[in-house]
N, C-alpha and C positions, 0 to 999 in steps of 0.2 A: 790354780795358776796366776801370776800376777800378770794385768795387761801392761805393755809400755805407755808412758806419757805421750799425748800427743805432742805431734812436733809442733813447734812455735817458729815466728822469724824472728832473729837476732836485728834489734837497731842498735846503735850506739848515739849516745846523745852526745852532742855538739863537742863538749870541753872532753871527750875519751880521745878523740883526735889526737889534740893537743898532748895528752897525757902519754900516748902511745909515742909520740916524737920525742917527748923527753926521755922518755926510758930506752927509745932507740940512742938518742944522743949520751945518755950516760955511761951506757953500753959500750959506745963507739970509743969514746973518750979512755975508758978503762980497760977494753980487752981488744978494740978495734972494730972496723966495720964488719968485717965478715959474721963475726962472733954476734955483733948487734943484730944484724939484719936474720940471723939463725934463730936467734931468741925472741925478738919482736915476730917471727913465724909463728914460734911454739906457742905464743900467749895467743895470737891471733886463730890458731886452730884449737886452741882449747876454749877461747869462747864462742867459736863457732858451734862447738860439739854442746854448748848449753839451749842449742835447739830443742834438744832432745834429753839431755842430761841437768835440767834445772833444777831438778828436784834433788841432786846431788849438793849442791848449796845447803847451807842453815841459815834460818831467820838470824838477823841482828838483834841481839838482847836489848837494846834500847829502842831499836825502829824496827818492829816485827813485820812491817810491810814491805821491807828489804832483805835481800840475800846476801850472802856473803858465801864466796867460794876460793880458797888459795892453792894458786898454782904453782909448784917447784919443779923445777925441770931436774932437780940432782935428789936422791934419794938421803942425801945428808941432811937432818932436818935443821940444822945450823946456816943451812945455804941461803944465800939470797931468795926471797918469794916476791909474788904480788899477789894482793889480794884484788878480787873483781868484786865490785857491789852492784847489784841488778834487783830490776824489780818485775816480776811474773805477770803478767796480763791474760790470763788464759781465755777470758771472753774475747778480749781485743786481738788474741793470736801471737802476742809479742813475748820476748824478753829484751828488755829494756838494759841495756850497760851502762850504768850512771858514772863510775868510776874505776879507773885500774890505781891503785896504791901500791907504792913497797910496803914490805910488812915494817919497816923503820919509821913509817910516817905516822903522823898523829893523826889517825882515821878518825876517829869520833870527832875529834875537833873539827877536822875539815865538813864533816858533814852536819857537823852541828851550827856551821857558818851559813849554808845554804839553807837549812831548816828543813832539810828532806826528812 
């Protein structure tokens, strides 16, 4: 029987709070404030679950020290989704959320700019 991975503490990089604000702003403009708040809660809940589900992500092909996982609220694979980029430090006991990108964004380009 496989054991569960140890629970880690989820921490947000400073830039992620700004990114969450931008996600809320865009959704509020397109769908209204109620939807935007609900969607942001969905993302935050998914991110908080990474404290124990961090192994569900996959290593980024060009940056194996980083993990990525896609959160899509709809079962429709063409629906909007967000990709969370994170780093796991089991020794330090943390999952650091580095970015939350929309699937339409140039993720590799943005990460390369930062030198992650």
